C-alpha positions as CSV (number, residue, x, y, z in Angstrom):
1,M,0.2,-0.1,-0.2
2,Y,2.9,2.2,0.8
3,F,4.6,1.9,-2.6
4,L,1.3,2.5,-4.4
5,K,0.9,5.6,-2.7
6,K,4.5,6.5,-4.0
7,I,3.7,5.8,-7.4
8,L,0.5,7.7,-7.5
9,L,1.9,10.7,-5.8
10,G,4.8,10.5,-8.2
11,V,2.4,10.4,-11.0
12,A,0.2,13.3,-9.9
13,V,3.6,15.6,-9.6
14,C,4.6,14.6,-13.0
15,S,0.9,15.3,-14.3
16,C,1.3,18.8,-12.3
17,L,4.5,19.7,-14.3
18,V,3.4,18.6,-17.7
19,G,0.1,20.5,-17.0
20,T,2.1,23.7,-16.0
21,A,4.3,23.6,-19.1
22,R,1.2,23.4,-21.6
23,A,-0.5,26.2,-19.4
24,K,2.4,28.3,-20.8
25,G,1.9,27.3,-24.1
26,D,5.0,25.1,-24.4
27,N,4.2,22.0,-25.9
28,T,7.6,20.3,-24.9
29,P,7.4,17.2,-22.3
30,Y,8.9,18.1,-18.8
31,V,12.3,16.6,-18.5
32,V,14.2,16.1,-15.5
33,V,17.7,17.2,-15.7
34,E,20.1,15.0,-13.8
35,Q,22.6,16.9,-11.5
36,G,24.7,15.0,-9.1
37,R,27.1,16.3,-6.5
38,K,30.5,17.8,-7.7
39,T,33.9,17.1,-6.4
40,W,36.5,19.5,-5.2
41,R,39.2,17.5,-6.7
42,T,37.9,18.8,-10.2
43,T,37.8,22.3,-9.3
44,F,40.6,23.5,-11.9
45,D,39.9,20.7,-14.5
46,K,38.0,21.3,-17.7
47,R,34.3,20.2,-17.3
48,M,32.0,19.5,-20.2
49,P,28.2,20.3,-20.3
50,T,27.2,16.3,-21.0
51,S,28.2,13.0,-19.6
52,A,29.0,12.0,-23.3
53,Q,31.5,15.0,-23.7
54,Q,33.0,14.4,-20.3
55,W,33.4,10.7,-21.1
56,E,35.0,11.7,-24.4
57,Y,37.4,14.2,-23.1
58,A,38.4,12.0,-20.1
59,Q,39.1,9.1,-22.6
60,K,41.5,11.2,-24.4
61,I,43.4,12.2,-21.4
62,M,43.6,8.7,-20.3
63,E,45.1,7.8,-23.8
64,K,47.9,10.5,-23.3
65,G,49.2,8.9,-20.0
66,H,47.6,11.4,-17.5
67,L,46.1,8.7,-15.5
68,K,45.7,11.0,-12.5
69,K,43.8,13.5,-14.3
70,A,41.9,10.9,-16.2
71,E,40.8,9.5,-12.9
72,R,39.7,12.9,-11.9
73,L,37.7,13.6,-14.8
74,M,36.1,10.1,-14.4
75,L,35.0,10.6,-11.0
76,Y,33.5,14.2,-11.8
77,L,31.5,12.1,-14.4
78,V,30.2,9.4,-12.0
79,R,29.3,12.1,-9.4
80,R,27.9,14.6,-11.6
81,W,26.1,11.9,-13.8
82,P,25.5,8.9,-11.7
83,N,22.5,7.5,-13.8
84,S,24.0,7.9,-17.3
85,V,25.1,5.5,-19.9
86,E,28.9,6.4,-19.5
87,A,28.9,6.4,-15.7
88,P,29.5,2.7,-15.5
89,L,32.2,2.8,-18.1
90,A,33.8,5.6,-16.1
91,Q,33.7,3.7,-13.0
92,R,35.4,0.8,-14.3
93,A,37.9,3.0,-16.1
94,R,38.8,4.5,-12.7
95,A,39.4,1.3,-11.1
96,D,41.4,0.0,-14.0
97,M,43.5,3.1,-13.5
98,F,44.0,2.7,-9.9
99,Y,45.1,-1.2,-10.6
100,S,47.5,0.0,-13.3
101,R,49.0,2.5,-11.0
102,K,49.4,-0.5,-8.1
103,K,47.2,1.2,-5.9
104,L,45.5,-2.2,-5.2
105,K,43.4,-1.0,-2.1
106,D,42.0,1.8,-3.7
107,A,41.2,-0.4,-6.9
108,F,39.4,-3.2,-4.9
109,K,37.4,-0.4,-3.3
110,Q,36.6,1.2,-6.8
111,Y,35.6,-2.3,-8.3
112,Q,33.6,-2.9,-5.3
113,Y,31.5,0.6,-5.9
114,L,31.0,-0.4,-9.7
115,I,29.4,-4.0,-8.6
116,D,27.5,-2.2,-5.8
117,N,25.9,0.5,-7.8
118,Y,26.3,-0.8,-11.6
119,S,26.1,-4.4,-11.4
120,S,23.0,-4.8,-13.8
121,R,24.7,-2.0,-16.3
122,M,28.0,-3.8,-16.5
123,T,29.3,-5.3,-19.8
124,D,32.1,-7.9,-18.2
125,Y,31.0,-8.9,-14.6
126,D,33.6,-11.8,-14.5
127,S,36.4,-9.6,-15.5
128,V,35.8,-7.3,-12.5
129,L,35.7,-10.4,-10.3
130,E,39.0,-11.4,-11.7
131,C,40.6,-8.3,-10.9
132,Q,39.5,-8.4,-7.4
133,F,40.6,-12.0,-6.9
134,K,44.2,-10.8,-8.2
135,I,44.2,-8.0,-5.8
136,A,43.2,-10.4,-3.0
137,V,45.9,-12.9,-4.0
138,D,48.5,-10.3,-4.0
139,T,47.4,-8.8,-0.7
140,M,47.6,-12.4,0.6
141,E,51.0,-13.1,-0.5
142,R,52.7,-9.7,-0.2
143,R,55.7,-9.4,2.0
144,R,55.7,-6.1,4.2
145,M,58.5,-4.1,5.6
146,R,61.2,-6.1,3.3
147,W,63.9,-3.8,4.6
148,L,63.5,-5.5,8.2
149,F,64.9,-8.9,8.1
150,G,63.1,-9.7,4.8
151,G,59.7,-8.5,5.6
152,Y,56.8,-10.6,7.1
153,R,53.4,-11.6,5.5
154,A,50.0,-10.9,6.8
155,P,47.8,-13.4,4.9
156,E,44.8,-12.7,6.9
157,Y,44.4,-9.2,5.6
158,A,43.3,-10.5,2.2
159,V,40.3,-12.5,3.9
160,D,38.0,-9.7,3.7
161,Y,38.7,-9.4,0.0
162,F,37.9,-12.8,-0.6
163,E,34.5,-12.9,1.2
164,D,33.6,-9.6,-0.7
165,I,34.3,-11.8,-4.0
166,I,32.3,-14.8,-2.8
167,R,29.3,-12.4,-1.9
168,N,29.6,-10.6,-5.2
169,G,29.8,-13.9,-7.2
170,P,28.6,-17.0,-5.5
171,Q,28.6,-19.0,-8.2
172,W,31.5,-17.7,-10.0
173,K,33.9,-20.2,-11.3
174,R,36.7,-19.2,-8.7
175,A,34.5,-18.9,-5.8
176,P,35.5,-22.1,-4.4
177,E,39.0,-21.3,-4.9
178,A,38.4,-18.1,-3.0
179,Q,36.8,-19.7,-0.1
180,F,39.9,-22.2,-0.2
181,L,42.2,-19.5,0.3
182,I,40.3,-18.2,3.1
183,G,41.1,-21.4,5.0
184,K,44.6,-21.1,3.7
185,A,45.1,-17.7,4.9
186,Y,43.9,-18.2,8.5
187,Q,46.0,-21.6,8.4
188,E,49.2,-19.7,7.5
189,A,48.1,-16.9,10.1
190,K,48.0,-19.8,12.7
191,E,44.3,-19.1,13.3
192,L,43.5,-22.8,13.2
193,E,39.9,-22.9,14.5
194,L,39.1,-20.2,11.6
195,A,40.8,-22.2,9.0
196,V,38.8,-25.3,10.1
197,T,35.7,-23.4,9.9
198,A,36.6,-21.9,6.4
199,Y,37.4,-25.4,4.9
200,G,34.1,-26.8,6.4
201,V,32.3,-24.0,4.7
202,L,34.2,-24.9,1.2
203,G,33.1,-28.7,1.7
204,Y,29.5,-27.6,2.5
205,R,28.9,-25.0,-0.3
206,Y,30.9,-26.4,-3.1
207,P,31.5,-30.4,-2.4
208,D,32.0,-31.2,-5.9
209,C,34.8,-28.5,-6.8
210,P,38.3,-29.4,-7.3
211,F,39.4,-27.8,-4.2
212,A,37.2,-29.6,-1.9
213,E,39.4,-32.7,-1.2
214,E,42.3,-30.8,-0.4
215,A,40.2,-28.5,1.8
216,A,39.0,-31.9,3.7
217,W,42.5,-32.7,4.3
218,Q,43.7,-29.2,5.4
219,R,41.0,-29.2,7.9
220,I,42.3,-32.5,9.3
221,V,45.7,-31.2,9.5
222,C,44.7,-27.9,11.5
223,L,42.8,-30.3,13.9
224,D,45.4,-32.6,14.4
225,K,47.8,-29.2,15.0
226,L,44.8,-28.2,17.7
227,R,44.9,-31.8,19.3
228,K,48.7,-31.5,19.8
229,E,48.6,-28.0,21.1
230,F,45.8,-29.0,23.6
231,P,46.3,-32.8,24.5
232,N,43.7,-32.8,27.1
233,N,41.1,-31.5,25.0
234,L,38.7,-34.6,24.2
235,E,36.3,-32.5,22.0
236,V,39.0,-31.6,19.3
237,L,40.5,-35.2,19.7
238,D,36.8,-36.4,18.7
239,R,36.4,-33.8,15.9
240,T,39.4,-35.0,14.4
241,L,38.4,-38.4,14.3
242,T,35.0,-37.3,12.8
243,A,36.7,-35.6,10.2
244,T,38.9,-38.4,8.9
245,T,35.9,-40.7,9.1
246,V,34.2,-38.3,6.6
247,F,37.2,-37.7,4.8
248,L,37.4,-41.6,4.3
249,S,33.7,-42.2,3.5
250,T,33.8,-39.4,1.0
251,Y,37.2,-39.7,-1.0
252,P,37.8,-43.6,-0.7
253,K,40.2,-43.5,-3.5
254,S,42.1,-40.6,-2.4
255,E,46.1,-40.8,-2.4
256,R,45.8,-39.6,1.3
257,H,44.0,-42.8,2.3
258,G,47.3,-44.2,3.7
259,E,48.1,-41.2,5.6
260,I,44.5,-41.1,7.3
261,I,44.5,-44.5,8.3
262,L,47.8,-43.9,10.0
263,L,46.5,-41.0,11.7
264,R,43.2,-42.9,12.7
265,N,45.4,-45.5,14.2
266,T,47.1,-42.9,16.1
267,L,44.1,-41.2,17.4
268,Y,42.8,-44.6,18.3
269,E,45.6,-45.4,20.6
270,V,45.3,-41.8,21.9
271,K,41.8,-42.2,23.1
272,A,42.6,-45.9,24.4
273,R,45.5,-44.5,26.4
274,K,43.4,-41.8,28.0
275,L,41.1,-44.4,29.6
276,F,43.8,-46.7,30.5
277,D,45.6,-44.1,32.4
278,Q,42.2,-43.3,34.0
279,A,42.1,-46.7,35.2
280,A,45.5,-46.5,36.4
281,F,44.7,-43.7,38.5
282,Y,41.9,-45.2,40.3
283,A,44.1,-48.4,40.7
284,K,46.7,-46.2,42.6
285,V,43.9,-44.8,45.1
286,P,42.9,-47.0,48.2
287,K,39.6,-48.6,48.0
288,K,39.1,-47.8,44.5
289,A,40.1,-51.2,42.7
290,K,36.9,-51.9,41.5
291,A,36.5,-48.5,39.5
292,A,39.8,-49.2,38.1
293,K,38.6,-52.4,37.1
294,I,35.6,-51.1,35.5
295,Y,37.7,-48.5,33.3
296,Y,40.1,-51.2,32.4
297,E,37.1,-53.3,30.9
298,K,35.5,-50.4,29.3
299,M,38.6,-49.6,27.4
300,I,38.9,-53.1,26.2
301,E,35.3,-53.0,25.1
302,E,35.4,-49.8,23.2
303,Y,39.1,-50.3,21.7
304,P,39.5,-53.9,21.4
305,K,42.3,-53.7,18.7
306,S,44.3,-51.4,20.9
307,K,48.0,-52.4,21.9
308,L,47.2,-52.0,25.4
309,V,44.5,-54.8,25.8
310,P,46.8,-57.4,27.0
311,E,48.4,-55.1,29.6
312,A,44.9,-53.8,30.6
313,R,43.8,-57.7,31.0
314,Q,46.5,-58.4,33.0
315,R,45.8,-55.5,35.2
316,I,42.2,-56.9,35.7
317,E,43.6,-60.1,36.7
318,E,45.7,-58.2,39.5
319,L,43.1,-56.4,40.5
320,D,41.0,-59.5,41.0
321,R,43.5,-61.1,43.0
322,L,43.7,-58.2,45.2
323,M,40.0,-57.9,45.8
324,N,39.5,-61.5,46.5
325,S,42.4,-61.6,49.2
326,R,40.4,-58.5,51.0
327,V,37.4,-60.6,50.9
328,S,39.1,-63.8,52.3
329,S,41.0,-62.4,54.8
330,P,38.9,-61.2,58.0
331,P,39.4,-58.1,59.7
332,T,41.7,-58.4,63.1
333,S,41.4,-56.5,66.2
334,G,43.9,-55.5,68.6
335,K,41.6,-56.7,71.5
336,V,42.5,-59.9,73.3
337,S,39.7,-62.4,73.9
338,K,38.6,-63.7,77.3
339,N,39.4,-67.2,76.0
340,E,42.9,-66.4,75.4
341,T,43.6,-64.9,78.9
342,R,42.3,-68.5,80.2
């Protein structure tokens, strides 16, 4: 209802304007002259009266190699005539000029402005995404402060760029690669939990892409590092085991199959050892032999193929003998009976 009122109001205003023009004897229809905001950067530049003339003039300046001045003229066009036919062309030219001048941060911003405002009027959407992708990769691989011991890398700075690219083109051919590089960036920055999440998102959104298997493997690698960093965290241990199970069921013919099996065997023994150590702890506590036996039996039941099973059975036999000896020997008191005194 609100939008209907707006439409009717607009029709009424246009009718009034046309009626006013005709009342004065002018038969020309009412035309809205587009006037956007100006920019101080173009104060001393030559400005044309129409968007077409401004676009032609800016192109000539760009062809002469004066990129900074050409970019200012394009900016004036975009702001002065934002809805003109030449506006998306000018905005694309601005972004390309920033990119050619190695102003990557500004270039990405201008490409994003182009997508946000002229996505339906662009001639080559994929090429814009490709430019943004190259900027994100360059940001991820760039070494900063090279003069100081060779510099350092900050791959996590590229994560926002990759996320913007995926939002701009979720079905774009390189969107799965962008999602994979998000996980890689977090992994190289040692943000392992974030890397695990990013790799998991890739497997969920793009399960059939070429990067899905490698992402599943890197997810296991990150979880295993977390397990070693926090050895007492049973949740991470269980998540790692689950990830290996999912990998083997999803990619049964993978070249990583042998490595996954070895890792699973290691994790199997780690979980068995935790139960074994818990049972051994109770065995050392007075009057807790029964609890120790329960945990040894639980370990044998849950992990029958563990290397600790023979030792656990031996401990159970020792506990049985200990508990039987306590039952068979009656308690003795320090008091002397009357029969003994006689």
